[in-house]
OpenMM code with the backbone's topology and positions (N, CA, C; nanometers):
from openmm import Vec3, app, unit

residues = "UNK UNK UNK UNK UNK UNK UNK UNK UNK UNK UNK UNK UNK UNK UNK UNK UNK UNK UNK UNK UNK UNK UNK UNK UNK UNK UNK UNK UNK UNK UNK UNK UNK UNK UNK UNK UNK UNK UNK UNK UNK UNK UNK UNK UNK UNK UNK UNK UNK UNK UNK UNK UNK UNK UNK UNK UNK UNK UNK UNK UNK UNK UNK UNK UNK UNK UNK UNK UNK UNK UNK UNK UNK UNK UNK UNK UNK UNK UNK UNK UNK UNK UNK UNK UNK UNK UNK UNK UNK UNK UNK UNK UNK UNK UNK UNK UNK UNK UNK".split()
positions = [
    Vec3(-18.6345, -1.7451, 16.6646),
    Vec3(-18.5820, -1.6499, 16.7566),
    Vec3(-18.5972, -1.5127, 16.6916),
    Vec3(-18.6387, -1.4137, 16.7676),
    Vec3(-18.6568, -1.2813, 16.7101),
    Vec3(-18.6377, -1.1723, 16.8129),
    Vec3(-18.6294, -1.0503, 16.7647),
    Vec3(-18.6186, -0.9347, 16.8534),
    Vec3(-18.6921, -0.8178, 16.7901),
    Vec3(-18.7369, -0.7267, 16.8736),
    Vec3(-18.8072, -0.6072, 16.8268),
    Vec3(-18.7393, -0.4866, 16.8890),
    Vec3(-18.7125, -0.3854, 16.8067),
    Vec3(-18.6431, -0.2659, 16.8531),
    Vec3(-18.7078, -0.1417, 16.7956),
    Vec3(-18.6954, -0.0326, 16.8685),
    Vec3(-18.7300, 0.0972, 16.8134),
    Vec3(-18.6453, 0.2023, 16.8832),
    Vec3(-18.6094, 0.3063, 16.8089),
    Vec3(-18.5328, 0.4149, 16.8662),
    Vec3(-18.5530, 0.5411, 16.7840),
    Vec3(-18.5202, 0.6537, 16.8444),
    Vec3(-18.5347, 0.7836, 16.7807),
    Vec3(-18.3968, 0.8454, 16.7585),
    Vec3(-18.3842, 0.9201, 16.6500),
    Vec3(-18.2608, 0.9893, 16.6167),
    Vec3(-18.2977, 1.1323, 16.5803),
    Vec3(-18.2373, 1.2305, 16.6464),
    Vec3(-18.2712, 1.3716, 16.6227),
    Vec3(-18.1466, 1.4518, 16.5888),
    Vec3(-18.1599, 1.5392, 16.4891),
    Vec3(-18.0548, 1.6346, 16.4556),
    Vec3(-18.1199, 1.7706, 16.4355),
    Vec3(-18.0462, 1.8743, 16.4696),
    Vec3(-18.0972, 2.0096, 16.4463),
    Vec3(-17.9798, 2.1045, 16.4238),
    Vec3(-18.0060, 2.2061, 16.3408),
    Vec3(-17.9063, 2.3071, 16.3111),
    Vec3(-17.9805, 2.4347, 16.2734),
    Vec3(-17.9729, 2.5343, 16.3569),
    Vec3(-18.0443, 2.6594, 16.3295),
    Vec3(-18.1940, 2.6359, 16.3250),
    Vec3(-18.2575, 2.6676, 16.2117),
    Vec3(-18.4011, 2.6484, 16.1950),
    Vec3(-18.4373, 2.5100, 16.1425),
    Vec3(-18.3368, 2.4288, 16.1101),
    Vec3(-18.3623, 2.2966, 16.0521),
    Vec3(-18.3635, 2.1913, 16.1636),
    Vec3(-18.4642, 2.1054, 16.1608),
    Vec3(-18.4728, 1.9964, 16.2577),
    Vec3(-18.5178, 1.8695, 16.1868),
    Vec3(-18.4533, 1.7580, 16.2178),
    Vec3(-18.4873, 1.6294, 16.1570),
    Vec3(-18.5005, 1.5240, 16.2669),
    Vec3(-18.6124, 1.4538, 16.2660),
    Vec3(-18.6387, 1.3474, 16.3618),
    Vec3(-18.6655, 1.2189, 16.2846),
    Vec3(-18.5944, 1.1135, 16.3205),
    Vec3(-18.6153, 0.9830, 16.2576),
    Vec3(-18.6531, 0.8820, 16.3659),
    Vec3(-18.7567, 0.8053, 16.3385),
    Vec3(-18.8025, 0.7022, 16.4314),
    Vec3(-18.7957, 0.5674, 16.3605),
    Vec3(-18.7137, 0.4786, 16.4134),
    Vec3(-18.6978, 0.3437, 16.3586),
    Vec3(-18.7781, 0.2461, 16.4437),
    Vec3(-18.8562, 0.1618, 16.3799),
    Vec3(-18.9338, 0.0577, 16.4469),
    Vec3(-18.9235, -0.0672, 16.3607),
    Vec3(-18.8454, -0.1659, 16.4058),
    Vec3(-18.8234, -0.2831, 16.3222),
    Vec3(-18.8120, -0.4092, 16.4072),
    Vec3(-18.8246, -0.5228, 16.3410),
    Vec3(-18.8068, -0.6516, 16.4076),
    Vec3(-18.7171, -0.7403, 16.3220),
    Vec3(-18.6420, -0.8242, 16.3889),
    Vec3(-18.5521, -0.9175, 16.3230),
    Vec3(-18.5876, -1.0585, 16.3662),
    Vec3(-18.5982, -1.1493, 16.2699),
    Vec3(-18.6304, -1.2886, 16.2979),
    Vec3(-18.5227, -1.3775, 16.2374),
    Vec3(-18.4670, -1.4681, 16.3193),
    Vec3(-18.3693, -1.5647, 16.2728),
    Vec3(-18.4314, -1.7038, 16.2820),
    Vec3(-18.4180, -1.7825, 16.1771),
    Vec3(-18.4751, -1.9167, 16.1734),
    Vec3(-18.3643, -2.0209, 16.1862),
    Vec3(-18.3708, -2.0984, 16.2950),
    Vec3(-18.2727, -2.2025, 16.3227),
    Vec3(-18.3380, -2.3397, 16.3201),
    Vec3(-18.2630, -2.4373, 16.2798),
    Vec3(-18.3001, -2.5770, 16.2955),
    Vec3(-18.2173, -2.6276, 16.4138),
    Vec3(-18.2845, -2.6707, 16.5205),
    Vec3(-18.2155, -2.7125, 16.6429),
    Vec3(-18.2337, -2.8608, 16.6677),
    Vec3(-18.1279, -2.9245, 16.7142),
    Vec3(-18.1311, -3.0665, 16.7459),
    Vec3(-18.0752, -3.0863, 16.8865),
    Vec3(-18.1620, -3.1079, 16.9852),
    Vec3(-18.1130, -3.1353, 17.1203),
    Vec3(-18.0755, -3.2829, 17.1353),
    Vec3(-17.9683, -3.3099, 17.2084),
    Vec3(-17.9255, -3.4461, 17.2383),
    Vec3(-17.9272, -3.4594, 17.3906),
    Vec3(-18.0220, -3.5354, 17.4420),
    Vec3(-18.0406, -3.5457, 17.5861),
    Vec3(-17.9954, -3.6817, 17.6377),
    Vec3(-17.9345, -3.6808, 17.7553),
    Vec3(-17.8963, -3.8026, 17.8259),
    Vec3(-17.9684, -3.8013, 17.9592),
    Vec3(-18.0267, -3.9131, 17.9945),
    Vec3(-18.1019, -3.9223, 18.1197),
    Vec3(-18.0313, -4.0214, 18.2120),
    Vec3(-18.0098, -3.9794, 18.3378),
    Vec3(-17.9469, -4.0646, 18.4376),
    Vec3(-18.0437, -4.0812, 18.5542),
    Vec3(-18.0790, -4.2070, 18.5850),
    Vec3(-18.1695, -4.2361, 18.6960),
    Vec3(-18.0891, -4.2504, 18.8242),
    Vec3(-18.1091, -4.1562, 18.9163),
    Vec3(-18.0440, -4.1617, 19.0473),
    Vec3(-18.1204, -4.2599, 19.1362),
    Vec3(-18.2505, -4.2449, 19.1389),
    Vec3(-18.3429, -4.3338, 19.2100),
    Vec3(-18.4523, -4.3721, 19.1112),
    Vec3(-18.5357, -4.4713, 19.1426),
    Vec3(-18.6410, -4.5085, 19.0480),
    Vec3(-18.7323, -4.3925, 19.0065),
    Vec3(-18.7571, -4.2965, 19.0945),
    Vec3(-18.8452, -4.1842, 19.0601),
    Vec3(-18.7705, -4.0502, 19.0527),
    Vec3(-18.6376, -4.0543, 19.0541),
    Vec3(-18.5578, -3.9318, 19.0488),
    Vec3(-18.4511, -3.9481, 18.9415),
    Vec3(-18.4493, -3.8547, 18.8468),
    Vec3(-18.3506, -3.8621, 18.7398),
    Vec3(-18.3027, -3.7226, 18.7034),
    Vec3(-18.1909, -3.7199, 18.6339),
    Vec3(-18.1296, -3.5946, 18.5883),
    Vec3(-18.1120, -3.6058, 18.4372),
    Vec3(-18.1440, -3.4959, 18.3653),
    Vec3(-18.1251, -3.4905, 18.2207),
    Vec3(-18.0269, -3.3788, 18.1871),
    Vec3(-17.9407, -3.4044, 18.0919),
    Vec3(-17.8452, -3.3021, 18.0473),
    Vec3(-17.8011, -3.3363, 17.9051),
    Vec3(-17.7487, -3.2379, 17.8373),
    Vec3(-17.6970, -3.2629, 17.7036),
    Vec3(-17.6876, -3.1368, 17.6208),
    Vec3(-17.6142, -3.1430, 17.5125),
    Vec3(-17.5965, -3.0261, 17.4258),
    Vec3(-17.7120, -3.0104, 17.3267),
    Vec3(-17.7144, -2.8936, 17.2637),
    Vec3(-17.8096, -2.8664, 17.1566),
    Vec3(-17.7315, -2.8071, 17.0406),
    Vec3(-17.7513, -2.8622, 16.9224),
    Vec3(-17.6838, -2.8145, 16.8027),
    Vec3(-17.7843, -2.7366, 16.7183),
    Vec3(-17.7410, -2.6238, 16.6623),
    Vec3(-17.8300, -2.5424, 16.5799),
    Vec3(-17.7650, -2.5031, 16.4485),
    Vec3(-17.8488, -2.4849, 16.3460),
    Vec3(-17.8023, -2.4445, 16.2132),
    Vec3(-17.8922, -2.3307, 16.1646),
    Vec3(-17.8314, -2.2182, 16.1284),
    Vec3(-17.9060, -2.1015, 16.0826),
    Vec3(-17.9564, -2.1241, 15.9404),
    Vec3(-18.0884, -2.1243, 15.9236),
    Vec3(-18.1494, -2.1425, 15.7923),
    Vec3(-18.1666, -2.0104, 15.7173),
    Vec3(-18.1880, -1.9022, 15.7899),
    Vec3(-18.2082, -1.7716, 15.7277),
    Vec3(-18.2737, -1.6770, 15.8257),
    Vec3(-18.3062, -1.5587, 15.7782),
    Vec3(-18.3699, -1.4601, 15.8639),
    Vec3(-18.4218, -1.3433, 15.7833),
    Vec3(-18.4957, -1.2567, 15.8517),
    Vec3(-18.5564, -1.1428, 15.7844),
    Vec3(-18.5658, -1.0252, 15.8812),
    Vec3(-18.5438, -0.9059, 15.8284),
    Vec3(-18.5632, -0.7819, 15.9027),
    Vec3(-18.6728, -0.7041, 15.8328),
    Vec3(-18.7686, -0.6556, 15.9104),
    Vec3(-18.8733, -0.5719, 15.8513),
    Vec3(-18.9149, -0.4665, 15.9526),
    Vec3(-18.9586, -0.3534, 15.8998),
    Vec3(-18.9996, -0.2460, 15.9882),
    Vec3(-19.0271, -0.1174, 15.9141),
    Vec3(-19.0349, -0.0085, 15.9898),
    Vec3(-19.0683, 0.1233, 15.9367),
    Vec3(-18.9656, 0.2265, 15.9820),
    Vec3(-18.9376, 0.3205, 15.8929),
    Vec3(-18.8539, 0.4364, 15.9228),
    Vec3(-18.9368, 0.5599, 15.8926),
    Vec3(-18.9693, 0.6362, 15.9966),
    Vec3(-19.0473, 0.7592, 15.9809),
    Vec3(-18.9540, 0.8783, 15.9979),
    Vec3(-18.9546, 0.9700, 15.9002),
    Vec3(-18.8686, 1.0882, 15.9030),
    Vec3(-18.9556, 1.2130, 15.9009),
    Vec3(-18.9275, 1.3061, 15.9924),
    Vec3(-18.9969, 1.4353, 15.9968),
    Vec3(-18.8898, 1.5435, 15.9884),
    Vec3(-18.8989, 1.6280, 15.8844),
    Vec3(-18.8042, 1.7371, 15.8657),
    Vec3(-18.8787, 1.8694, 15.8748),
    Vec3(-18.8281, 1.9606, 15.9564),
    Vec3(-18.8920, 2.0905, 15.9760),
    Vec3(-18.7900, 2.2013, 15.9520),
    Vec3(-18.8300, 2.3018, 15.8732),
    Vec3(-18.7474, 2.4193, 15.8512),
    Vec3(-18.8234, 2.5394, 15.9053),
    Vec3(-18.7666, 2.6035, 16.0052),
    Vec3(-18.8369, 2.7161, 16.0676),
    Vec3(-18.9644, 2.6678, 16.1336),
    Vec3(-19.0705, 2.7451, 16.1184),
    Vec3(-19.1994, 2.7059, 16.1749),
    Vec3(-19.3010, 2.6728, 16.0670),
    Vec3(-19.2572, 2.6657, 15.9398),
    Vec3(-19.3569, 2.6544, 15.8342),
    Vec3(-19.3506, 2.5279, 15.7489),
    Vec3(-19.2332, 2.4790, 15.7145),
    Vec3(-19.2243, 2.3680, 15.6200),
    Vec3(-19.1953, 2.2391, 15.6959),
    Vec3(-19.2809, 2.1393, 15.6766),
    Vec3(-19.2626, 2.0085, 15.7395),
    Vec3(-19.2760, 1.9003, 15.6330),
    Vec3(-19.1783, 1.8136, 15.6268),
    Vec3(-19.1825, 1.6985, 15.5366),
    Vec3(-19.1897, 1.5748, 15.6246),
    Vec3(-19.2935, 1.4961, 15.6058),
    Vec3(-19.3152, 1.3758, 15.6865),
    Vec3(-19.3342, 1.2575, 15.5918),
    Vec3(-19.2486, 1.1563, 15.6023),
    Vec3(-19.2663, 1.0378, 15.5191),
    Vec3(-19.2219, 0.9132, 15.5950),
    Vec3(-19.2798, 0.7995, 15.5573),
    Vec3(-19.2486, 0.6711, 15.6186),
    Vec3(-19.2008, 0.5746, 15.5111),
    Vec3(-19.0865, 0.5109, 15.5369),
    Vec3(-19.0325, 0.4087, 15.4476),
    Vec3(-19.0543, 0.2726, 15.5119),
    Vec3(-19.1058, 0.1783, 15.4345),
    Vec3(-19.1256, 0.0422, 15.4824),
    Vec3(-19.0069, -0.0411, 15.4360),
    Vec3(-18.9448, -0.1113, 15.5291),
    Vec3(-18.8238, -0.1869, 15.5011),
    Vec3(-18.8517, -0.3351, 15.5234),
    Vec3(-18.8105, -0.4175, 15.4283),
    Vec3(-18.8211, -0.5622, 15.4429),
    Vec3(-18.7100, -0.6243, 15.3603),
    Vec3(-18.6173, -0.6952, 15.4279),
    Vec3(-18.5081, -0.7577, 15.3543),
    Vec3(-18.4624, -0.8843, 15.4255),
    Vec3(-18.4069, -0.9756, 15.3471),
    Vec3(-18.3518, -1.0991, 15.4010),
    Vec3(-18.2157, -1.0706, 15.4623),
    Vec3(-18.1833, -1.1451, 15.5659),
    Vec3(-18.0550, -1.1288, 15.6332),
    Vec3(-17.9540, -1.2224, 15.5690),
    Vec3(-17.8371, -1.1701, 15.5410),
    Vec3(-17.7293, -1.2525, 15.4872),
    Vec3(-17.6800, -1.3459, 15.5972),
    Vec3(-17.6780, -1.4746, 15.5695),
    Vec3(-17.6349, -1.5701, 15.6711),
    Vec3(-17.4855, -1.5604, 15.6985),
    Vec3(-17.4105, -1.4910, 15.6151),
    Vec3(-17.2674, -1.4749, 15.6405),
    Vec3(-17.2413, -1.3773, 15.7561),
    Vec3(-17.3424, -1.2995, 15.7972),
    Vec3(-17.3259, -1.2072, 15.9088),
    Vec3(-17.3324, -1.2771, 16.0446),
    Vec3(-17.3837, -1.3978, 16.0483),
    Vec3(-17.4029, -1.4708, 16.1726),
    Vec3(-17.3319, -1.6052, 16.1651),
    Vec3(-17.3082, -1.6654, 16.2811),
    Vec3(-17.2553, -1.8014, 16.2837),
    Vec3(-17.3613, -1.8959, 16.2309),
    Vec3(-17.3267, -1.9781, 16.1345),
    Vec3(-17.4239, -2.0721, 16.0783),
    Vec3(-17.4533, -2.1838, 16.1777),
    Vec3(-17.3537, -2.2216, 16.2588),
    Vec3(-17.3708, -2.3288, 16.3561),
    Vec3(-17.3627, -2.2712, 16.4964),
    Vec3(-17.4370, -2.3296, 16.5886),
    Vec3(-17.4226, -2.2920, 16.7276),
    Vec3(-17.4310, -2.4166, 16.8135),
    Vec3(-17.3788, -2.4076, 16.9336),
    Vec3(-17.3766, -2.5181, 17.0278),
    Vec3(-17.4162, -2.4637, 17.1636),
    Vec3(-17.5136, -2.5242, 17.2248),
    Vec3(-17.5581, -2.4820, 17.3575),
    Vec3(-17.5588, -2.6004, 17.4528),
    Vec3(-17.5559, -2.5711, 17.5827),
    Vec3(-17.5567, -2.6767, 17.6839),
    Vec3(-17.6796, -2.6646, 17.7693),
] * unit.nanometer
topology = app.Topology()
chain = topology.addChain("A")
for resn in residues:
    res = topology.addResidue(resn, chain)
    for name in ("N", "CA", "C"):
        topology.addAtom(name, app.Element.getBySymbol(name[0]), res)
């Protein structure tokens, strides 16, 4: 399971302006075990239902942070930081239950 996000953050004061652009993705790795029950209503018609149990194995966030700083009309500092880190499993529920 994963998600991808990006957003911009801008601040300015007088001649100083700072723009930050975040572009990152988060991936969570689960081990899932579905338990299905099948009920035959007719010989060719049946219904299936049951819960699914999941266990969080780990995850990772990676992406880029681009910062542009401008003072007046002359000085511009532009740099990109690459971010990659493991997600602490204590931040999320280790177990999940779905229907």
